[in-house]
DRENLUM-82660 format. One record per residue (C-alpha): x, y, z. Coordinates in steps of 0.1 Angstrom, whole numbers, padded with zeros to 4 digits, always signed. Layout:
# DRENLUM-82660
XYZ...
# end
This chain:
# DRENLUM-82660
-0326+0168-0134-0313+0203-0128-0289+0216-0146-0280+0245-0121-0254+0249-0098-0240+0266-0072-0200+0254-0084-0191+0232-0117-0158+0218-0116-0142+0211-0152-0118+0183-0150-0119+0154-0119-0080+0151-0110-0063+0160-0079-0070+0194-0081-0109+0188-0094-0119+0162-0073-0110+0178-0043-0125+0213-0055-0158+0197-0055-0156+0180-0022-0145+0207-0007-0173+0227-0021-0201+0201-0014-0186+0201+0022-0200+0244+0020-0231+0235+0013-0226+0243-0027-0245+0224-0051-0218+0208-0072-0214+0188-0106-0177+0177-0120-0173+0176-0157-0145+0148-0169-0139+0134-0201-0119+0107-0192-0114+0089-0160-0117+0102-0121-0088+0110-0107-0072+0123-0138-0038+0118-0151-0023+0123-0118-0038+0093-0102-0047+0074-0140-0012+0078-0156+0011+0098-0136+0017+0101-0098+0004+0069-0079+0004+0046-0109+0044+0054-0110+0049+0051-0082+0038+0016-0081+0062+0009-0107+0087+0024-0090+0080+0003-0056+0083-0029-0076+0119-0014-0092+0134-0007-0059+0123-0041-0047+0139-0060-0073+0167-0038-0069+0173-0044-0034+0170-0085-0041+0202-0080-0058+0218-0064-0029+0208-0089+0004+0242-0100+0010+0252-0069+0022+0224-0073+0052+0236-0112+0057+0208-0124+0037+0207-0143+0006+0177-0156-0023+0179-0181-0051+0162-0172-0084+0159-0134-0086+0133-0124-0116+0101-0106-0122+0074-0108-0144+0071-0077-0164+0032-0082-0173+0024-0084-0135+0042-0054-0126+0029-0036-0152-0010-0048-0137-0001-0044-0105+0003-0005-0111-0031-0008-0133-0046-0022-0101-0036+0006-0080-0049+0033-0099-0079+0016-0111-0084+0012-0073-0080+0044-0061-0100+0062-0094-0130+0037-0077-0122+0057-0044-0129+0091-0062-0166+0077-0076-0172+0065-0041-0166+0099-0027-0183+0118-0053-0215+0098-0044-0209+0100-0008-0205+0141-0008-0235+0142-0038-0217+0155-0064-0230+0154-0096-0207+0135-0122-0211+0145-0160-0193+0122-0183-0180+0143-0215-0161+0170-0229-0169+0202-0217-0168+0238-0238-0175+0273-0220-0199+0295-0234-0210+0331-0226-0237+0330-0196-0253+0356-0175-0230+0362-0154-0203+0331-0150-0197+0312-0187-0220+0282-0189-0206+0248-0196-0217+0229-0228-0211+0195-0217-0207+0167-0251-0217+0133-0233-0195+0101-0236-0233+0083-0237-0240+0111-0267-0260+0143-0271-0253+0174-0253-0263+0189-0217-0259+0229-0208-0247+0232-0174-0253+0267-0159-0232+0280-0125-0225+0307-0104-0187+0298-0103-0170+0278-0129-0136+0264-0119-0112+0251-0147-0090+0219-0130-0080+0205-0168-0045+0197-0161-0017+0196-0184+0001+0172-0208+0033+0159-0222+0052+0182-0240+0060+0174-0275+0084+0190-0301+0073+0171-0334+0098+0191-0355+0124+0171-0341+0109+0138-0331+0103+0147-0297+0069+0132-0296+0047+0094-0295+0053+0069-0323+0029+0044-0304+0059+0018-0306+0094+0034-0296+0090+0067-0287+0074+0076-0257+0057+0100-0233+0052+0090-0196+0016+0073-0205+0031+0048-0234+0065+0041-0206+0039+0029-0180+0022-0001-0202+0046-0011-0225+0045-0048-0226+0084-0056-0218+0113-0043-0206+0136-0026-0229+0172-0038-0226+0183-0001-0234+0166+0033-0227+0172+0073-0241+0154+0095-0214+0147+0127-0231+0149+0154-0199+0160+0154-0162+0133+0165-0146+0112+0142-0119+0093+0127-0143+0125+0116-0164+0143+0110-0130+0118+0088-0125+0112+0063-0152+0153+0059-0156+0151+0052-0120+0128+0027-0130+0140+0011-0160+0173+0011-0144+0164-0010-0118+0148-0036-0141+0184-0037-0154+0177-0013-0186+0209+0002-0197+0196+0039-0197+0208+0071-0205+0197+0103-0197+0199+0135-0220+0198+0170-0203+0200+0203-0223+0205+0222-0189+0241+0223-0173+0228+0202-0145+0202+0175-0136+0168+0180-0117+0176+0218-0125+0147+0232-0104+0167+0215-0075+0194+0236-0050+0227+0229-0076+0247+0207-0047+0214+0185-0041+0214+0180-0078+0252+0171-0079+0249+0143-0049+0220+0130-0067+0236+0129-0097+0270+0107-0082+0240+0086-0069+0226+0079-0100+0258+0073-0117+0270+0048-0087+0237+0027-0105+0246+0024-0139+0227+0059-0151+0244+0072-0178+0242+0110-0183+0246+0137-0214+0240+0172-0193+0241+0204-0214+0233+0185-0245+0207+0201-0272+0186+0170-0288+0184+0182-0322+0166+0148-0340+0152+0119-0325+0139+0090-0348+0125+0056-0345+0144+0029-0366+0136-0008-0377+0151-0020-0344+0150+0011-0321+0155+0044-0319+0188+0071-0328+0194+0104-0309+0210+0132-0325+0226+0158-0296+0249+0182-0295+0272+0190-0267+0297+0221-0265+0297+0225-0305+0302+0184-0308+0280+0165-0323+0271+0125-0312+0243+0101-0322+0229+0076-0292+0213+0044-0304+0186+0025-0283+0156+0002-0281+0133+0032-0270+0135+0064-0260+0111+0088-0234+0100+0120-0239+0103+0139-0205+0108+0176-0215+0079+0194-0193+0043+0198-0200+0015+0219-0219-0021+0233-0200-0046+0216-0211-0062+0252-0227-0076+0239-0259-0109+0235-0270-0126+0250-0241-0137+0280-0253-0114+0301-0235-0106+0319-0267-0135+0336-0276-0145+0345-0236-0116+0364-0241-0097+0347-0214-0059+0354-0206-0036+0328-0213+0001+0329-0210+0026+0303-0223-0001+0277-0227-0017+0285-0190-0048+0307-0176-0040+0335-0158-0051+0341-0125-0052+0359-0096-0045+0354-0059-0078+0331-0052-0075+0312-0088-0098+0340-0106-0092+0346-0143-0101+0379-0160-0135+0365-0170-0167+0371-0142-0173+0339-0124-0147+0319-0143-0113+0303-0123-0085+0281-0127-0067+0256-0109-0036+0238-0108-0014+0228-0138-0035+0244-0163-0028+0277-0140+0006+0270-0141+0040+0259-0119+0047+0245-0102+0031+0211-0117+0025+0191-0090-0006+0174-0079-0008+0185-0042-0006+0222-0051-0038+0219-0076-0053+0205-0044-0045+0232-0022-0052+0261-0047-0085+0242-0054-0095+0246-0016-0084+0277-0012-0108+0289-0047-0136+0277-0034-0132+0287+0001-0132+0320-0014-0162+0312-0038-0180+0304-0002-0167+0335+0014-0147+0318+0043-0108+0319+0030-0079+0333+0040-0065+0364+0030-0042+0345-0001-0031+0313-0015+0001+0313-0009+0017+0286+0010+0054+0267+0010+0046+0238-0018+0070+0214-0015+0086+0190-0042+0094+0153-0046+0110+0131-0069+0108+0093-0063+0138+0080-0075+0168+0060-0057+0179+0080-0041+0148+0102-0037+0148+0140-0038+0123+0165-0018+0128+0200-0015+0106+0234-0001+0112+0268-0002+0143+0284-0018+0172+0271-0032+0205+0287-0019+0215+0304-0048+0178+0317-0050+0179+0333-0018+0213+0349-0025+0197+0363-0057+0171+0376-0037+0194+0401-0019+0196+0374+0015+0224+0371+0035+0218+0333+0045+0230+0308+0064+0236+0271+0054+0237+0240+0069+0244+0205+0053+0240+0170+0069+0251+0135+0052+0233+0107+0058+0266+0087+0064+0272+0094+0100+0237+0090+0106+0228+0057+0125+0193+0050+0116+0206+0050+0075+0241+0032+0085+0219+0005+0099+0192+0009+0070+0222+0006+0044+0209+0038+0031+0238+0066+0034+0235+0082+0003+0222+0115+0009+0224+0149+0021+0198+0172+0041+0205+0212+0038+0188+0239+0055+0187+0275+0043+0185+0302+0069+0175+0342+0066+0206+0356+0087+0192+0386+0096+0156+0368+0111+0168+0332+0115+0139+0321+0094+0137+0289+0075+0135+0297+0038+0143+0268+0020+0156+0228+0027+0167+0204+0000+0175+0169+0010+0182+0134-0009+0180+0104-0002+0162+0071+0015+0127+0077+0026+0133+0121+0019+0100+0126+0001+0086+0114+0036+0105+0137+0057+0101+0168+0036+0070+0177+0052+0086+0184+0089+0101+0214+0069+0073+0226+0047+0053+0222+0085+0079+0244+0100+0078+0267+0070+0047+0269+0069+0043+0280+0108+0070+0305+0102+0091+0283+0125+0131+0304+0135+0164+0282+0141+0154+0288+0177+0122+0265+0176+0138+0241+0153+0170+0237+0176+0149+0232+0205+0125+0201+0191+0136+0167+0202+0140+0144+0170+0137+0106+0183+0164+0087+0178+0177+0064+0161+0159+0084+0126+0169+0093+0097+0151+0128+0107+0182+0135+0129+0197+0147+0101+0173+0173+0095+0178+0189+0133+0216+0182+0125+0216+0202+0096+0197+0229+0115+0222+0230+0141+0250+0232+0112+0236+0261+0099+0247+0278+0134+0278+0261+0139+0263+0237+0167+0260+0205+0144+0265+0174+0170+0278+0142+0148+0302+0155+0125
# end
């Protein structure tokens, strides 16, 4: 078996395995090195299984509101073990699908931990094989797609203890649902787990150090989301600094400071969701002189590092830490290597939070646009007056659009409400195609749909809203 390849990809998450597939399609002899499971964190411990959990929670919660639809059911209950088993089964099924794709595209999968060494041109890849022994791979190009892991701060207890304090990984496979739960961090991961456990009846409190929840989102959207989550019974402490989290015999205690005042909270379990760190350790990067900034590999417009022949894509190369961003970067990177890529890697990257209600966005927030010196036109349309939303009982939410007043270009779109994660791609497509208000206003949206709120939000930005 030859150890010489055109491309070696380190990491088989959504960035790595997609990169490998595209490399194979381009006629490049390709290998993927993976130390754990095909599909990476996203497929096995993140994006996919969490959505399975959230769906179970959503359906269970909806059963409690059947009277709103003229329906009834007796004996509403859940089997937590089966909820977890379903989530793990979904992940297993998709991981097997990735293995099939690797075989179909004739990509060699090397099971083991990779370490870079100085080579003739691009670094060589020394692999400590899971089955024992070592193997050294050489390639014209090496692409790092090693992803990231949950950020922990052991000094103040923000680190998993294997029982009462969890990161996302432990939060996905507990034996029982906690009666009470503290969630430290209100980004997408924190809010999704808070939403899931609240749906099953847990008393959930979210602690956020910044002044508002979902801090990367538009401030107005964050505010609407906060009100909706509070309506579901979630509790929040914002602008609150955690000074200590500790496990006790019966649960956890958390000490926080808000406006100079100290408070102690107690619960059965706690989830730490304060960000992520890139997986840059134990790869030999320091010896090669690879530039790293704040735990992430520094890259150029095509994913290239400062070391010839070495590239990095996805979470290990910095924010936004999203699976679809990693896949997009990987495809562009390998197309650049093959000489068929476009001029740069830039594209509007949508972000999604799959809580109830959902949050989705793409482009600049209103504040970011104004900070950039742009004069903006802003449109808003609430779901409470959308016909389909009323019929579906999904009236919580808002669509907000941000346009450059000088050019009419759509520069940002922000949504909170039912199924907005399925609708945001419409705005992402419009931005990618550089659509202006003229094209968007002339687009015919089907009726009745919740997507009509998108059209109305565009119309509202230019004083032409019809149903508000």
